[in-house]
One Martini backbone bead per residue (centre of mass of N, CA, C, O) as a GRO file, in nm:
protein
  168
    1MET     BB    1  -2.951  -1.894   0.509
    2THR     BB    2  -2.700  -1.899   0.267
    3SER     BB    3  -2.400  -1.733   0.159
    4ALA     BB    4  -2.168  -1.657  -0.049
    5ILE     BB    5  -1.843  -1.574  -0.053
    6VAL     BB    6  -1.706  -1.278  -0.196
    7LEU     BB    7  -1.421  -1.217  -0.340
    8PRO     BB    8  -1.193  -1.024  -0.429
    9ASN     BB    9  -1.009  -0.958  -0.658
   10LEU     BB   10  -0.674  -0.923  -0.691
   11THR     BB   11  -0.679  -0.623  -0.757
   12GLN     BB   12  -0.866  -0.525  -0.532
   13TRP     BB   13  -0.697  -0.638  -0.304
   14THR     BB   14  -0.437  -0.480  -0.360
   15GLU     BB   15  -0.555  -0.192  -0.356
   16SER     BB   16  -0.675  -0.206  -0.065
   17ARG     BB   17  -0.405  -0.265   0.083
   18ILE     BB   18  -0.247  -0.019  -0.007
   19THR     BB   19  -0.447   0.193   0.094
   20ALA     BB   20  -0.435   0.113   0.395
   21ILE     BB   21  -0.137   0.181   0.431
   22LEU     BB   22  -0.135   0.483   0.319
   23LYS     BB   23  -0.394   0.569   0.525
   24ALA     BB   24  -0.256   0.535   0.778
   25THR     BB   25  -0.272   0.709   1.119
   26SER     BB   26  -0.158   0.457   1.273
   27THR     BB   27   0.033   0.210   1.392
   28THR     BB   28  -0.187  -0.004   1.412
   29ASP     BB   29  -0.303   0.023   1.126
   30PHE     BB   30  -0.040  -0.027   0.977
   31ASP     BB   31   0.029  -0.309   1.092
   32GLN     BB   32  -0.232  -0.448   0.997
   33ALA     BB   33  -0.206  -0.385   0.694
   34PHE     BB   34   0.071  -0.511   0.649
   35ASP     BB   35   0.009  -0.803   0.764
   36ALA     BB   36  -0.232  -0.848   0.549
   37PHE     BB   37  -0.024  -0.832   0.292
   38ILE     BB   38   0.251  -0.947   0.415
   39ALA     BB   39   0.440  -1.202   0.433
   40PRO     BB   40   0.676  -1.328   0.646
   41ASP     BB   41   0.842  -1.464   0.371
   42ALA     BB   42   0.891  -1.237   0.188
   43GLN     BB   43   0.995  -1.124  -0.127
   44ILE     BB   44   1.193  -0.818  -0.158
   45THR     BB   45   1.190  -0.545  -0.407
   46VAL     BB   46   1.352  -0.214  -0.425
   47ASN     BB   47   1.491  -0.061  -0.669
   48GLY     BB   48   1.673  -0.348  -0.696
   49ALA     BB   49   1.660  -0.403  -0.381
   50PRO     BB   50   1.691  -0.605  -0.127
   51LEU     BB   51   1.446  -0.681   0.132
   52THR     BB   52   1.321  -0.699   0.418
   53ARG     BB   53   1.035  -0.681   0.579
   54ASP     BB   54   1.131  -0.472   0.791
   55GLN     BB   55   1.259  -0.273   0.592
   56TYR     BB   56   1.000  -0.214   0.435
   57LYS     BB   57   0.834  -0.112   0.670
   58GLN     BB   58   1.026   0.123   0.743
   59GLN     BB   59   1.012   0.264   0.470
   60LEU     BB   60   0.712   0.325   0.469
   61ALA     BB   61   0.711   0.484   0.738
   62GLY     BB   62   0.939   0.693   0.619
   63GLU     BB   63   0.741   0.819   0.380
   64GLY     BB   64   0.507   0.968   0.564
   65LEU     BB   65   0.345   0.804   0.703
   66LEU     BB   66   0.118   0.874   0.943
   67GLU     BB   67  -0.038   1.107   0.850
   68ALA     BB   68  -0.298   1.313   0.782
   69LEU     BB   69  -0.300   1.247   0.454
   70ALA     BB   70  -0.427   1.034   0.181
   71SER     BB   71  -0.393   0.970  -0.172
   72VAL     BB   72  -0.514   0.728  -0.421
   73THR     BB   73  -0.411   0.645  -0.763
   74PHE     BB   74  -0.514   0.422  -1.007
   75ASN     BB   75  -0.375   0.369  -1.354
   76GLY     BB   76  -0.325   0.047  -1.337
   77ALA     BB   77  -0.380  -0.312  -1.434
   78VAL     BB   78  -0.261  -0.655  -1.380
   79GLU     BB   79  -0.400  -0.996  -1.415
   80VAL     BB   80  -0.289  -1.341  -1.301
   81PRO     BB   81  -0.440  -1.614  -1.242
   82THR     BB   82  -0.382  -1.949  -1.070
   83ASP     BB   83  -0.642  -1.963  -0.838
   84GLY     BB   84  -0.833  -1.781  -0.922
   85GLN     BB   85  -0.885  -1.564  -0.636
   86LEU     BB   86  -0.637  -1.692  -0.449
   87ALA     BB   87  -0.415  -1.660  -0.687
   88GLY     BB   88  -0.131  -1.459  -0.814
   89THR     BB   89  -0.071  -1.187  -1.042
   90VAL     BB   90   0.013  -0.834  -0.981
   91GLY     BB   91  -0.013  -0.513  -1.147
   92VAL     BB   92   0.056  -0.175  -1.038
   93PHE     BB   93  -0.035   0.176  -1.080
   94TYR     BB   94   0.062   0.462  -0.873
   95VAL     BB   95  -0.058   0.760  -0.694
   96ALA     BB   96   0.061   0.937  -0.405
   97THR     BB   97  -0.067   1.169  -0.164
   98ILE     BB   98   0.105   1.335   0.100
   99VAL     BB   99  -0.013   1.484   0.399
  100SER     BB  100   0.129   1.667   0.633
  101LYS     BB  101   0.171   1.793   0.961
  102LEU     BB  102   0.365   1.969   0.841
  103LEU     BB  103   0.449   2.313   0.830
  104ILE     BB  104   0.463   2.557   0.554
  105ASP     BB  105   0.370   2.859   0.588
  106GLY     BB  106   0.085   2.718   0.704
  107ALA     BB  107   0.127   2.469   0.518
  108PRO     BB  108   0.106   2.164   0.415
  109ALA     BB  109   0.302   1.916   0.343
  110GLU     BB  110   0.392   1.756   0.029
  111SER     BB  111   0.383   1.429  -0.136
  112THR     BB  112   0.493   1.216  -0.408
  113ILE     BB  113   0.405   0.883  -0.516
  114THR     BB  114   0.551   0.676  -0.764
  115SER     BB  115   0.422   0.343  -0.870
  116SER     BB  116   0.542   0.010  -0.931
  117LEU     BB  117   0.359  -0.302  -0.863
  118ASN     BB  118   0.461  -0.641  -0.801
  119VAL     BB  119   0.267  -0.942  -0.725
  120VAL     BB  120   0.258  -1.244  -0.532
  121ILE     BB  121  -0.019  -1.448  -0.459
  122LYS     BB  122  -0.103  -1.633  -0.162
  123GLN     BB  123  -0.177  -1.884   0.054
  124TYR     BB  124  -0.222  -1.828   0.428
  125PRO     BB  125  -0.375  -2.029   0.672
  126THR     BB  126  -0.171  -1.895   0.872
  127GLY     BB  127  -0.161  -1.668   1.113
  128ASN     BB  128  -0.180  -1.336   1.071
  129THR     BB  129  -0.516  -1.192   0.986
  130GLY     BB  130  -0.644  -1.042   1.189
  131PRO     BB  131  -0.930  -0.929   1.242
  132PRO     BB  132  -1.239  -1.009   1.228
  133PRO     BB  133  -1.484  -0.974   1.038
  134PRO     BB  134  -1.816  -0.857   1.067
  135ILE     BB  135  -1.882  -1.073   0.835
  136ARG     BB  136  -1.897  -1.410   0.904
  137GLY     BB  137  -1.584  -1.442   0.998
  138TYR     BB  138  -1.395  -1.408   0.751
  139HIS     BB  139  -1.086  -1.503   0.618
  140ASP     BB  140  -0.819  -1.368   0.433
  141TYR     BB  141  -0.535  -1.570   0.316
  142ARG     BB  142  -0.404  -1.360   0.155
  143LYS     BB  143  -0.062  -1.302   0.032
  144VAL     BB  144   0.248  -1.170  -0.012
  145ALA     BB  145   0.539  -1.336  -0.148
  146THR     BB  146   0.601  -1.122  -0.386
  147LEU     BB  147   0.796  -0.813  -0.429
  148ASP     BB  148   0.802  -0.548  -0.688
  149GLN     BB  149   0.942  -0.218  -0.663
  150VAL     BB  150   0.887   0.104  -0.818
  151PHE     BB  151   1.002   0.427  -0.692
  152VAL     BB  152   0.906   0.779  -0.636
  153GLY     BB  153   0.980   1.065  -0.435
  154GLN     BB  154   0.811   1.392  -0.404
  155PRO     BB  155   0.792   1.707  -0.349
  156VAL     BB  156   0.569   1.953  -0.326
  157PRO     BB  157   0.557   2.252  -0.428
  158VAL     BB  158   0.601   2.567  -0.277
  159HIS     BB  159   0.398   2.862  -0.303
  160PHE     BB  160   0.452   3.184  -0.250
  161ALA     BB  161   0.325   3.470  -0.195
  162GLY     BB  162   0.458   3.695  -0.443
  163ILE     BB  163   0.612   3.450  -0.579
  164PRO     BB  164   0.733   3.327  -0.836
  165SER     BB  165   0.758   3.000  -0.935
  166SER     BB  166   1.049   3.043  -1.074
  167ALA     BB  167   1.187   3.142  -0.783
  168THR     BB  168   1.168   2.853  -0.608
   0.00000   0.00000   0.00000
């Protein structure tokens, strides 16, 4: 008995790939998540500036990822498929809270990233697809060919006991 493999829709795919990158706690996990999301020849623009794939990867790693904990909340998405669930354009809006291993007055430092991300997803049937999935060995060959991101990162204010929040 065989069963058809059901791919996640483009929005689900995009959100799961972003979440995997933002929640990676090791360099290996981060590299695998990034390589599974961004095509080798991807065109990338961040806050209006063009970046190479390597520059974007370094920027993400420098945003405090690979830290202790991250949470991601997606607040909206738009999807326009061009080839069923295999290719198309997706726009997502999300807020990520990154909890650092760095302690400030005994409490972990936090930062918030607010982002609007638009991607064009295409099929890339060759190259690094990551380790085979545990079920039926199917590889998902979708990758981001074009990425346009607008984001801002801000530290979450730390309020010390006994000091009014307006004084910090």
